[in-house]
C-alpha positions in Angstrom: 77.8 106.0 42.6 79.4 109.4 42.2 77.2 111.9 40.3 79.6 114.3 39.0 81.3 114.3 35.5 84.3 112.1 35.0 86.4 115.3 34.3 85.8 116.2 38.0 86.5 112.8 39.5 88.9 112.4 42.4 92.6 112.0 41.5 95.9 111.8 43.2 99.2 112.8 41.6 102.6 111.8 42.9 106.0 112.9 41.6 109.3 111.1 41.6 112.6 112.3 40.2 112.2 110.6 36.9 108.4 110.0 36.5 105.0 110.8 37.9 101.8 108.9 38.4 98.1 110.0 38.4 95.5 107.7 39.8 92.1 108.9 38.9 88.6 107.7 39.8 86.6 106.5 36.8 84.1 103.9 35.7 84.0 100.9 33.5 81.2 101.0 31.0 80.0 97.6 30.0 77.2 96.9 27.6 73.8 97.2 29.1 75.2 97.3 32.6 75.5 100.1 35.2 78.9 101.7 35.2 81.4 100.0 37.6 83.7 102.3 39.7 87.4 101.7 39.2 90.6 103.7 38.7 92.9 104.6 35.8 96.6 104.5 36.5 98.7 106.9 34.4 102.5 106.9 34.6 104.6 109.4 32.6 108.3 110.5 32.4 109.7 113.7 33.9 111.6 115.9 31.6 113.4 118.3 33.9 110.9 120.0 36.1 108.0 119.1 33.8 106.1 115.8 33.3 105.5 114.7 29.7 101.9 113.5 30.0 101.7 113.0 26.3 103.9 109.9 26.7 101.9 108.5 29.6 101.1 104.7 30.0 97.6 104.3 31.0 95.9 101.2 32.5 92.3 101.1 33.6 91.8 98.5 36.3 89.0 95.9 35.9 86.5 95.1 38.7 88.8 92.1 39.5 92.0 94.1 39.6 90.8 96.9 41.9 90.7 94.7 45.0 94.1 93.3 44.3 95.5 96.9 44.1 93.8 97.8 47.4 95.3 94.6 48.9 98.7 95.7 47.9 98.3 99.2 49.4 96.8 97.7 52.6 99.9 95.5 53.0 98.2 92.1 52.3 99.9 91.5 48.9 103.7 92.2 48.3 103.7 92.9 44.6 101.5 93.0 41.5 101.8 93.3 37.8 98.9 94.6 35.7 99.5 93.5 32.1 97.9 94.7 28.9 99.0 94.0 25.3 102.2 95.9 24.8 102.3 97.5 28.3 102.2 97.0 32.0 102.4 98.5 35.4 104.2 96.8 38.3 103.8 97.8 42.0 105.9 96.5 44.8 105.9 97.2 48.6 109.3 98.2 49.8 110.6 99.8 53.0 109.3 103.3 53.1 106.7 103.1 50.3 105.5 101.5 47.1 107.8 101.3 44.1 106.0 101.8 40.8 107.2 100.8 37.4 105.4 101.1 34.0 106.6 100.0 30.6 105.4 100.0 27.0 107.4 98.9 24.0 111.0 99.8 23.5 112.3 102.8 25.4 109.2 103.4 27.5 110.1 102.4 31.0 109.2 104.9 33.8 109.5 104.4 37.5 109.1 106.2 40.8 108.7 105.6 44.5 105.4 106.6 46.3 106.5 107.4 49.8 104.3 107.0 52.9 102.3 110.1 52.4 101.7 109.5 48.7 100.9 105.8 49.4 98.3 107.0 52.0 96.6 109.3 49.6 96.6 106.6 46.8 95.3 104.0 49.1 92.4 106.3 50.3 91.3 106.9 46.7 91.5 103.2 45.8 89.5 102.1 48.9 86.9 104.8 48.1 86.4 103.3 44.6 86.3 99.8 46.0 83.6 100.8 48.4 81.6 102.3 45.5 82.3 99.2 43.4 81.3 96.7 46.0 78.4 98.6 47.5 79.7 97.8 51.0 79.1 100.9 53.2 80.6 99.5 56.4 84.3 100.2 56.4 85.1 97.4 58.8 83.2 94.8 56.7 85.0 96.2 53.5 88.4 95.8 55.1 87.7 92.3 56.4 86.4 91.2 53.0 89.5 92.7 51.3 91.8 91.0 53.7 90.2 87.6 53.2 90.1 88.0 49.4 93.7 89.1 49.4 94.9 85.7 50.8 93.6 84.1 47.6 95.9 86.2 45.4 98.7 84.1 43.7 101.0 86.2 41.5 
């Protein structure tokens, strides 16, 4: 478990022409249980050279969803859609990167591609959180377990 405040948790930011994404390490706090490492995905629109983070769409991944996200970034799963009441984030593998689309209500549809470099940095953060969540310290074992679990995913 990481022992620094959430405000100092690892994060990766990626910028497209019309939107940006921040993936941030965080934890799920459940009643009477130890915090569970996961990530928050935040997608916001660009307005000129700036990003309007006040309009961001945020989804915190559950302990069941984080392995699915890792499976997508590792190339085991082609597309995923994380849904919440009134909002969602879709990710799809495409040639040259991962296409990310977030929506919430009317008029809130933000999308961007994450190229190879951005996808690498995002994947590294997601795998680090999955390692912390699972308690598996051996990277070979972690990736083998992820690959096997990913074959069970049905969209």
